C-alpha positions in Angstrom: -45.1 -5.9 -6.8 -42.8 -5.0 -3.9 -44.7 -4.1 -0.8 -43.6 -1.4 1.6 -43.2 -4.1 4.3 -40.2 -5.3 2.3 -38.5 -1.9 2.3 -35.4 -2.2 4.4 -34.1 0.6 6.7 -30.9 0.8 8.7 -30.3 1.9 12.2 -29.1 5.3 10.9 -32.3 5.7 8.9 -34.5 4.8 11.9 -32.6 7.4 14.0 -33.3 10.0 11.4 -36.9 9.1 11.3 -37.2 9.3 15.1 -35.1 12.4 15.4 -32.6 10.8 17.7 -29.0 9.5 17.6 -28.1 6.1 16.4 -27.0 5.1 19.9 -30.6 5.7 21.1 -31.9 3.3 18.5 -29.4 0.7 19.5 -30.5 1.1 23.1 -34.2 0.7 22.1 -33.2 -2.5 20.3 -31.5 -3.9 23.4 -34.1 -2.8 26.0 -37.4 -3.5 24.2 -38.2 -7.1 23.3 -41.0 -5.8 21.1 -38.5 -4.0 18.8 -38.8 -5.5 15.3 -36.4 -8.3 14.3 -34.0 -7.6 11.5 -35.0 -8.7 8.0 -31.6 -8.4 6.3 -28.1 -7.1 6.6 -25.7 -8.4 9.2 -25.5 -8.4 12.9 -23.2 -5.4 12.7 -25.3 -3.6 10.1 -28.8 -4.9 10.4 -31.8 -3.9 8.3 -35.4 -3.7 9.4 -38.8 -3.5 7.8 -39.9 0.1 7.3 -43.6 -0.7 8.0 -42.8 -2.6 11.2 -40.5 0.2 12.4 -43.1 2.8 11.7 -45.7 0.8 13.7 -43.3 0.2 16.6 -42.2 3.9 16.8 -45.9 5.0 16.8 -46.9 2.5 19.4 -44.1 3.5 21.7 -44.5 7.2 21.1 -41.0 7.6 19.6 -42.0 9.7 16.6 -41.3 13.4 16.8 -41.3 15.5 13.7 -41.2 13.0 10.9 -43.0 14.1 7.8 -44.5 12.2 4.9 -41.3 12.9 3.0 -39.2 11.1 5.6 -41.2 7.9 5.1 -41.3 8.2 1.4 -37.5 8.4 0.8 -36.6 5.0 2.1 -39.0 3.5 -0.4 -37.3 5.4 -3.2 -33.9 4.3 -1.9 -35.0 0.7 -1.9 -35.3 0.8 -5.7 -31.6 0.2 -5.5 -30.5 1.6 -8.8 -28.9 5.1 -8.8 -30.3 5.9 -12.2 -33.8 4.5 -11.7 -34.2 6.3 -8.3 -33.0 9.6 -9.9 -35.3 9.3 -12.9 -38.2 8.5 -10.6 -37.5 11.6 -8.6 -37.2 13.6 -11.8 -40.5 12.3 -13.1 -42.2 13.2 -9.9 -40.8 16.7 -10.0 -41.7 17.2 -13.6 -45.2 16.2 -13.0 -45.5 18.3 -9.9 -44.1 21.3 -11.8 -46.6 20.9 -14.7 -49.6 20.7 -12.3 -51.8 23.7 -12.3 -54.3 24.9 -9.7 -56.4 21.8 -9.9 -55.2 18.6 -8.2 -53.6 16.4 -10.8 -54.5 12.8 -11.2 -52.0 10.2 -10.2 -49.5 9.6 -13.1 -50.2 6.8 -15.4 -47.5 4.4 -16.6 -47.3 6.0 -20.0 -46.5 9.4 -18.4 -43.4 8.1 -16.8 -41.8 5.8 -19.4 -38.7 3.8 -18.7 -39.5 3.1 -15.0 -40.4 -0.1 -13.3 -43.9 -0.6 -11.9 -42.7 0.0 -8.4 -41.0 3.2 -9.4 -44.2 4.4 -11.1 -46.1 3.7 -7.9 -43.6 5.8 -5.9 -43.9 8.7 -8.5 -47.7 8.6 -7.8 -47.1 8.7 -4.1 -44.7 11.6 -4.4 -47.2 13.5 -6.5 -49.9 13.0 -3.9 -47.5 14.0 -1.1 -46.4 17.1 -3.0 -50.0 18.3 -3.2 -50.3 18.0 0.6 -46.8 19.2 1.7 -45.7 21.4 -1.2 -44.3 20.2 -4.6 -41.1 22.2 -4.4 -40.3 21.1 -0.8 -41.1 17.5 -1.6 -38.9 17.4 -4.7 -36.0 19.3 -3.1 -36.1 16.8 -0.1 -36.0 13.8 -2.4 -33.3 15.3 -4.5 -31.2 16.2 -1.5 -31.4 12.7 -0.1 -30.5 11.2 -3.5 -27.5 13.5 -3.7 -26.4 12.6 -0.2 -26.5 8.9 -1.1 -24.5 9.4 -4.3 -22.2 12.1 -2.9 -19.0 10.4 -4.1 -20.2 10.2 -7.8 -21.9 13.6 -8.1 -20.3 16.9 -7.2 -22.6 19.9 -6.7 -22.1 23.6 -6.3 -23.0 24.8 -2.8 -26.0 27.2 -2.8 -24.0 30.2 -1.3 -21.3 29.7 -3.9 -23.8 29.4 -6.7 -25.5 32.6 -5.6 -22.2 34.4 -5.5 -21.3 33.2 -9.1 -24.7 34.4 -10.4 -24.4 37.7 -8.7 -20.9 38.3 -10.2 -22.1 37.4 -13.6 -25.0 39.8 -13.4 -22.7 42.6 -12.2 -20.2 42.2 -15.0 -22.7 41.6 -17.8 -23.6 44.7 -19.9 -27.0 45.1 -21.4 -26.9 46.6 -24.9 -28.2 50.2 -25.1 -31.9 50.3 -25.8 -32.5 46.6 -24.8 -32.9 47.1 -21.0 -36.2 45.2 -21.2 -34.9 42.2 -23.1 -35.0 38.9 -21.3 -31.5 37.7 -20.5 -30.4 34.2 -21.4 -28.4 32.1 -18.9 -26.5 29.0 -19.9 -24.8 26.3 -17.9 -23.0 23.8 -20.2 -22.3 21.3 -17.4 -25.4 21.9 -15.3 -25.6 18.8 -13.2 -28.8 19.0 -11.1 -29.2 22.7 -11.8 -27.8 24.5 -8.8 -26.3 27.4 -10.8 -29.3 27.9 -13.0 -31.6 27.9 -9.9 -29.3 30.6 -8.4 -29.6 32.7 -11.5 -33.4 32.3 -11.4 -33.4 33.4 -7.8 -31.3 36.5 -8.7 -33.4 37.5 -11.6 -36.7 35.8 -12.2 -37.1 37.0 -15.8 -34.2 35.1 -17.3 -34.4 32.3 -19.8 -32.4 29.3 -18.6 -30.7 26.7 -20.6 -28.6 23.8 -19.4 -26.9 20.7 -20.6 -25.3 17.6 -19.0 -23.9 14.4 -20.4 -25.6 12.4 -17.7 -29.3 12.0 -18.6 -30.3 11.4 -15.0 -28.8 14.7 -13.9 -30.3 16.5 -16.9 -33.7 15.1 -16.0 -33.4 16.2 -12.4 -32.2 19.7 -13.5 -35.2 20.0 -15.8 -37.6 19.1 -13.1 -35.9 21.5 -10.7 -36.3 24.4 -13.0 -39.9 23.5 -13.7 -40.7 23.8 -10.0 -39.1 27.2 -9.5 -41.8 29.8 -8.5 -42.8 32.2 -11.3 -45.7 34.6 -11.9 -48.7 33.0 -13.5 -48.3 35.2 -16.6 -44.6 34.6 -16.9 -43.3 33.8 -20.4 -39.9 32.7 -19.1 -38.8 29.3 -20.5 -36.2 26.8 -19.4 -34.6 24.1 -21.5 -32.2 21.3 -20.4 -30.6 19.2 -23.0 -28.7 15.9 -22.8 -25.3 15.8 -24.3 -21.5 16.4 -24.0 -21.2 20.2 -24.4 -17.6 19.9 -25.7 -18.3 17.1 -28.2 -21.9 17.7 -29.3 -23.4 20.8 -27.8 -27.2 21.0 -28.1 -26.9 24.8 -27.8 -24.2 25.3 -30.3 -26.2 28.1 -32.0 -27.0 29.9 -28.8 -25.4 33.1 -27.7 -26.1 33.7 -24.0 -25.9 36.8 -21.9 -24.5 34.9 -18.9 -22.7 31.6 -18.7 -22.2 29.9 -15.3 -20.2 26.7 -15.2 -18.7 24.3 -12.7 -17.0 21.9 -15.1 -15.7 18.5 -14.4 -12.1 18.6 -13.1 -9.1 16.6 -14.4 -10.9 14.7 -17.1 -8.4 13.6 -19.7 -10.9 12.0 -22.0 -12.6 15.3 -23.0 -12.3 15.0 -26.8 -8.7 16.1 -27.4 -8.3 14.2 -30.6 -11.7 14.8 -32.3 -11.8 18.5 -31.4 -8.3 19.5 -32.6 -9.6 21.8 -35.3 -12.6 23.2 -33.4 -13.3 26.9 -34.0 -13.8 27.5 -30.3 -10.1 27.3 -29.6 -9.5 31.0 -30.5 -6.8 31.2 -27.9 -5.0 28.0 -28.7 -5.7 24.3 -28.7 -6.0 23.1 -25.1 -3.4 20.5 -24.2 -4.7 17.1 -23.3 -3.9 17.8 -19.7 -5.9 21.1 -19.6 -9.6 20.2 -20.0 -10.6 23.1 -17.8 -9.2 25.6 -20.4 -11.3 23.8 -23.0 -14.3 24.6 -20.9 -13.2 28.2 -20.4 -13.0 28.7 -24.2 -16.3 26.9 -24.7 -18.0 29.3 -22.3 -16.5 32.3 -24.1 -17.7 30.9 -27.5 -21.3 30.9 -26.2 -21.3 34.5 -25.0 -22.8 37.4 -27.0 -20.9 40.8 -27.0 -21.2 42.3 -23.5 -22.0 38.9 -22.0 -20.2 37.6 -18.9 -19.1 34.1 -17.7 -18.1 32.9 -14.3 -16.3 29.5 -14.1 -15.3 27.6 -11.0 -11.8 26.0 -11.5 -9.1 24.2 -9.6 -6.1 26.4 -8.6 -3.7 24.4 -10.9 -5.4 25.9 -14.0 -3.8 29.3 -13.0 -0.3 27.9 -12.8 0.2 24.8 -15.0 2.9 25.4 -17.5 1.0 23.6 -20.3 -1.7 26.3 -20.2 0.4 29.4 -20.0 -0.1 30.3 -23.8 -3.9 30.2 -23.5 -3.8 32.2 -20.2 -1.6 34.8 -21.9 -4.0 35.1 -24.8 -6.9 35.6 -22.4 -5.0 38.4 -20.7 -3.9 40.1 -23.9 -7.4 40.1 -25.4 -8.8 41.5 -22.1 -11.4 38.7 -21.9 -10.3 37.5 -18.4 -11.4 40.2 -16.0 -10.8 38.7 -12.6 -9.5 35.7 -10.7 -10.9 35.1 -7.2 -9.2 32.6 -4.8 -11.8 31.0 -2.5 -11.0 29.6 0.9 -10.5 25.9 1.1 -13.8 24.2 1.9 -15.9 26.4 -0.4 -16.8 23.5 -2.7 -15.7 20.0 -3.6 -12.8 19.1 -3.5 -12.8 20.8 0.0 -9.1 20.4 0.6 -8.0 23.0 -2.0 -8.6 26.7 -2.6 -10.7 26.8 -5.8 -10.9 29.8 -8.0 -13.5 31.8 -9.8 -12.6 33.1 -13.2 -14.7 36.1 -14.3 -14.7 36.6 -18.1 -16.4 39.1 -20.3 -16.9 39.3 -24.1 -16.3 43.0 -25.2 -18.9 44.9 -27.1 -18.0 46.4 -30.5 -17.2 49.7 -28.8 -15.0 48.1 -26.2 -13.1 45.8 -28.6 -10.4 48.3 -29.5 -9.7 49.3 -25.9 -6.8 47.8 -24.0 -7.6 45.5 -21.1 -4.9 47.2 -18.9 -5.2 45.2 -15.7 -6.4 41.9 -14.2 -8.3 42.0 -10.9 -6.9 39.5 -8.4 -8.9 38.8 -5.2 -7.3 36.6 -2.6 -10.3 35.4 -0.5 -8.2 32.5 0.7 -5.8 34.8 2.6 -8.5 37.1 3.7 -10.6 34.3 5.3 -8.1 31.6 6.3 -9.3 28.4 8.0 -8.5 28.2 11.7 -8.5 24.4 11.5 -9.5 21.4 9.4 -12.9 21.3 11.1 -13.5 24.9 10.0 -14.6 23.6 6.6 -17.4 26.0 5.7 -16.4 29.6 5.1 -18.4 32.6 6.4 -20.3 33.0 3.2 -21.9 36.3 4.2 -18.5 37.9 4.9 -16.8 36.2 1.9 -19.6 37.2 -0.5 -19.6 40.8 0.7 -15.8 41.0 0.3 -15.8 39.6 -3.3 -18.8 41.6 -4.4 -17.2 44.8 -3.0 -13.9 44.1 -4.7 -15.4 43.5 -8.1 -17.8 46.4 -7.9 -15.1 48.9 -6.8 -12.7 47.6 -9.5 -15.3 48.0 -12.2 -16.1 51.5 -10.9 -12.5 52.4 -10.9 -12.0 50.9 -14.3 -14.8 53.0 -15.8 -13.4 56.2 -14.2 -9.9 55.4 -15.4 -11.1 54.9 -19.0 -12.9 58.2 -18.9 -9.9 60.0 -17.5 -7.4 58.2 -19.6 -5.6 56.7 -16.6 -5.3 53.4 -14.9 -8.6 52.4 -13.3 -7.2 51.2 -10.0 -5.5 54.5 -9.4 -8.9 56.2 -9.1 -9.9 54.7 -5.8 -8.2 52.3 -3.3 -9.2 48.7 -3.6 -10.0 46.5 -0.5 -7.3 44.7 1.2 -6.2 41.3 -0.3 -7.2 42.7 -3.7 -5.0 44.0 -6.4 -5.4 45.3 -10.0 -2.2 44.0 -11.6 -1.1 45.3 -15.0 -1.4 42.6 -17.6 2.1 43.3 -18.8 3.5 42.3 -15.4 1.7 38.9 -15.7 2.9 38.1 -19.2 6.2 36.4 -18.2 7.4 32.8 -18.7 4.9 31.4 -16.2 1.8 33.6 -16.7 0.9 32.6 -13.1 -2.6 34.0 -12.2 -2.7 32.7 -8.6 -4.0 35.7 -6.6 -1.9 34.8 -3.5 1.3 35.3 -5.6 0.5 38.8 -6.5 -1.6 40.2 -3.7 0.2 41.4 -0.5 -2.2 41.6 2.5 -2.6 45.1 3.8 -2.5 46.1 7.5 -6.3 46.0 7.8 -6.2 42.3 6.7 -3.9 41.2 9.4 -4.6 43.9 12.1 -8.0 42.6 13.2 -6.8 39.1 13.1 -3.8 39.9 15.2 -6.0 41.8 17.7 -8.4 38.8 17.9 -5.4 36.4 18.3 -3.9 38.4 21.1 -7.3 38.6 22.9 -7.6 34.8 22.6 -4.0 34.4 23.7 -4.7 36.4 26.9 -7.8 34.3 27.7 -5.8 31.0 27.1 -3.0 32.2 29.4 -5.5 33.0 32.1 -7.3 29.7 31.8 -4.0 27.9 31.7 -2.9 29.5 34.9 -6.2 28.6 36.6 -6.2 25.0 35.4 -2.5 24.5 36.0 -2.9 26.0 39.5 -5.6 23.5 40.3 -3.5 20.6 39.1 -0.4 21.8 41.0 -2.5 21.8 44.2 -3.4 18.1 43.9 -2.0 16.0 46.7 -0.1 13.2 45.1 1.7 11.9 48.2 -0.6 9.0 49.0 1.2 5.8 50.0 1.2 3.1 47.3 1.4 0.3 49.9 -2.4 -0.1 49.9 -2.8 0.3 46.1 -5.7 -1.6 44.7 -5.2 -4.6 42.3 -5.3 -4.0 38.6 -7.2 -5.6 35.8 -6.9 -5.3 32.0 -9.2 -4.1 29.3 -9.6 -7.6 28.0 -10.7 -8.9 31.4 -13.2 -5.9 31.7 -14.6 -6.8 28.3 -15.1 -10.5 29.3 -16.8 -9.3 32.5 -19.2 -7.2 30.6 -18.0 -3.9 32.1 -17.1 -2.5 28.6 -17.5 -3.3 24.9 -14.3 -3.1 22.9 -14.6 -2.5 19.1 -11.7 -2.0 16.7 -11.7 0.3 13.7 -11.3 -1.1 10.2 -10.1 0.3 6.8 -12.8 2.0 4.8 -13.9 0.4 1.6 -12.3 1.7 -1.6 -14.1 4.7 -3.1 -16.2 5.4 0.0 -14.0 8.0 1.7 -14.7 11.7 1.0 -12.3 14.6 1.7 -13.2 17.4 4.0 -15.9 17.6 6.6 -19.2 15.7 6.4 -22.5 17.0 5.3 -25.7 16.3 7.2 -25.9 12.7 6.1 -22.2 11.8 6.7 -20.0 10.9 9.6 -16.4 12.0 10.2 -13.6 9.4 9.8 -10.7 9.6 12.2 -7.4 7.9 11.2 -3.9 7.6 12.8 -2.5 10.1 10.2 -5.1 12.6 11.3 -3.9 12.2 14.9 -0.3 12.8 13.9 -1.2 15.8 11.8 -3.5 17.9 14.1 -5.8 15.5 15.8 -8.8 16.4 13.7 -10.7 14.2 11.1 -9.9 15.2 7.5 -12.3 12.8 5.7 -15.7 11.3 6.1 -18.1 8.5 5.1 -21.7 8.7 4.1 -24.1 7.1 6.6 -25.1 4.5 4.1 -21.5 3.4 3.4 -20.7 3.4 7.1 -23.6 1.1 7.8 -22.9 -1.2 4.8 -19.3 -1.6 5.8 -20.1 -2.1 9.5 -17.9 0.9 10.4 -17.0 1.3 14.1 -18.8 4.5 15.2 -17.6 6.2 18.4 -20.6 7.9 20.1 -20.4 10.7 22.6 -19.1 9.3 25.9 -17.2 6.4 24.3 -13.5 6.1 25.2 -11.3 6.1 22.1 -7.8 4.6 22.2 -5.1 5.0 19.5 -3.3 1.7 19.6 0.0 2.6 18.0 3.1 3.8 19.8 3.8 6.9 17.9 0.3 8.3 18.4 -0.8 6.5 21.6 -3.5 8.3 23.5 -6.9 7.7 25.1 -9.7 10.2 25.5 -13.5 10.5 26.0 -15.1 11.3 22.7 -17.4 14.3 22.9 -19.5 15.6 20.0 -21.2 13.9 17.0 -20.6 10.3 16.1 -17.3 9.5 14.5 -16.1 6.5 12.5 -12.7 5.0 13.4 -10.0 3.8 11.1 -7.5 1.1 11.6 -5.6 0.9 15.0 -8.2 3.0 16.7 -10.5 1.4 19.2 -13.8 2.4 20.8 -14.6 1.3 24.4 -18.2 1.7 25.5 -18.4 1.4 29.3 -21.2 0.0 31.4 -22.1 3.2 33.5 -22.8 1.1 36.6 -19.3 -0.3 36.7 -16.9 2.1 35.0 -16.5 5.9 34.7 -15.3 6.8 31.2 -13.1 9.6 32.3 -11.4 7.4 34.9 -10.9 4.7 32.3 -9.5 7.1 29.6 -7.1 8.7 32.1 -5.9 5.4 33.4 -5.3 3.9 29.9 -3.4 6.8 28.5 -0.6 6.7 31.2 2.8 6.4 29.3 3.8 3.5 31.6 0.7 1.6 30.6 1.5 1.9 26.9 5.1 0.8 27.5 3.9 -2.4 29.2 1.3 -3.2 26.5 3.4 -2.2 23.5 5.6 -4.5 21.4 8.6 -2.1 21.5 9.7 -3.1 18.0 9.6 0.5 16.5 7.8 3.8 16.7 5.1 2.2 14.5 4.6 -0.7 16.9 1.1 -1.4 18.0 -0.2 -1.3 21.5 -2.3 -4.3 22.5 -5.3 -2.5 23.9 -6.6 -5.6 25.7 -3.4 -5.6 27.8 -3.8 -2.0 29.0 -4.3 -2.0 32.8 -6.8 -0.3 35.0 -6.9 -0.2 38.8 -9.9 -1.9 40.3 -11.5 0.6 42.6 -15.2 1.3 43.5 -17.2 3.5 41.2 -17.3 6.4 43.8 -13.5 6.5 43.9 -13.4 6.3 40.1 -15.5 9.4 39.9 -13.2 11.2 42.3 -10.3 10.5 40.0 -12.5 11.3 37.0 -12.6 15.0 37.9 -8.8 15.1 38.1 -8.5 13.4 34.8 -10.9 15.9 33.3 -8.7 18.7 34.4 -5.6 17.0 32.9 -7.5 16.7 29.6 -8.5 20.4 29.7 -4.9 21.4 30.5 -3.7 19.4 27.5 -6.2 21.2 25.2 -5.2 24.6 26.5 -1.5 23.8 26.0 -2.1 22.5 22.4 -4.2 25.5 21.4 -1.8 28.0 23.0 1.1 26.4 21.1 -0.8 26.6 17.8 -1.9 30.2 18.4 1.5 31.2 19.5 3.1 29.9 16.3 0.5 31.8 14.2 1.3 35.0 16.1 5.0 34.6 15.5 4.3 34.2 11.7 1.9 37.1 11.5 4.1 39.4 13.5 7.2 38.5 11.4 5.2 39.3 8.2 4.1 42.7 9.6 7.5 43.7 10.9 9.2 42.6 7.6 6.7 44.8 5.7 7.8 47.8 7.7 4.5 48.4 9.5 6.0 49.2 12.9 4.9 52.6 14.1 6.8 54.2 17.0 9.3 52.7 19.3 9.3 49.2 20.8 
């Protein structure tokens, strides 16, 4: 049996347990001789005994808000296997969900089959902990940490997006007359860990939930999650999660659901093209091999009862690829596709693209003979553009209100138009960045359903943005004048005759005045696009610097530790050691991993001022002396960069001037970016004929 003393934890995990940054833990390790010795890992990425760390933190009063869950997770993670850890968490959740008012007995081995003895022990500990700290909180914590560790293999639907999808489905779904009290059925044919089903339960606690996933571990976790959802004691609501490939062998083939919510796997070529060629679900055409998403769309439609609604999350290429135009055309002609909503980039993985929501509805018998007329197109990507790559999470409150309003008003207009015998959108104006496009206008050679190609932003969409931009422009100009005036007043006429001698970064490193570390390539398969979650760290690369200076990818904390990634902490000097992107600055903000040709310099505060060092290193003349001069891609030997040898007090005097130079540069960069955006927006407004009055 494995004891808890053998459970390894990394510096990042210790920092999380203590509620501090990783740099603080590294500092404890250097300063305190009593800090536990490593039991594994490497010098760069050491591992320590969980029990010894807990004892040391308690003895030195370093624990703050760590709960029992925080100490339990490293033991689950130490199981090593993704599947066994996930199944152990699922078993604990299922047992906690089935527990009634009386305290359950610790689970016996026969109650959690297929798990190792150590895993069964942890299930028992989780059950005991759930009784003390809350079963749902305990399970959600363990599930969240498991998802963080396996973020590259498992894509989840963010909770705000899941809530929006459930809301739209309930709005579009029609209850049959006389059946208002009937319990609705919600189906997710690719449920993963159950985010969409949980959102539907939160929206309407009386629904029957059914889910399916081809991964038995994810299905088990979803089943446990649904079992832990709060319900009244007399509730007869049921939930069922099956294991299987919904396209090839659907366990709910006989089910007709009221609502279908789905975030299907993207770009999977092996989805069953050959064996499903004659499947009855392809009422709108056999999906090409390269269009698995359209297979999922037709599968969702096949599982709807009359009046039922489906909301499917899809990549934007599904709306434009030529191979799928026949199926898209059929969905339009039959009136099954009601709306396409373009979401801002960053709404869900993959974060770099603007995903789409397709809203579909199966007509009732009375509606079957009516013409569909129009397709609602909602361009949330244009309505809520990202200001920068760091602005990765949309304003869900504003975005959700915008989408709900557009769908609700379009539905109201559609009903009014049907009653009056006119086009629905003519009855009331739609919100800006929204259009009800006649289906006949979309049935061309491309059948392109991308909202941005058919929706022209109205004045109210750009007006507030222009007003805000001009307001920021005025502030930047004022700040630029103030900062520039201070720099212009600097007295730069000092005689160089008495200039101090210089030294190099290499010599400073050998003297112990700084620690130089050079970034390395990330291991294959460890880099994630977008901005990091709570357990990740941004990864800065030279291409990022050349693009806009912001990180566009990240690593999980576990991968960064395992690979010995170089992490720049706040206060470190970062140097880009390549001619075409050469720069040096003091890093401020959360920890950041560095890619190749990027270097982190951590100064000894009693000998060097970081702002003085960064300002001295980034001088163009310095780079020319240390560079190889072979080409624009030549490297700069950071160890040869020179720094004047001056007392710390004088360094700090120069430090303030270097801070002002850095602030001046940021203002100039932001002003340039904002000015370019103003030029684009003004050009669009003027070209659209929105000028009122004389110039």
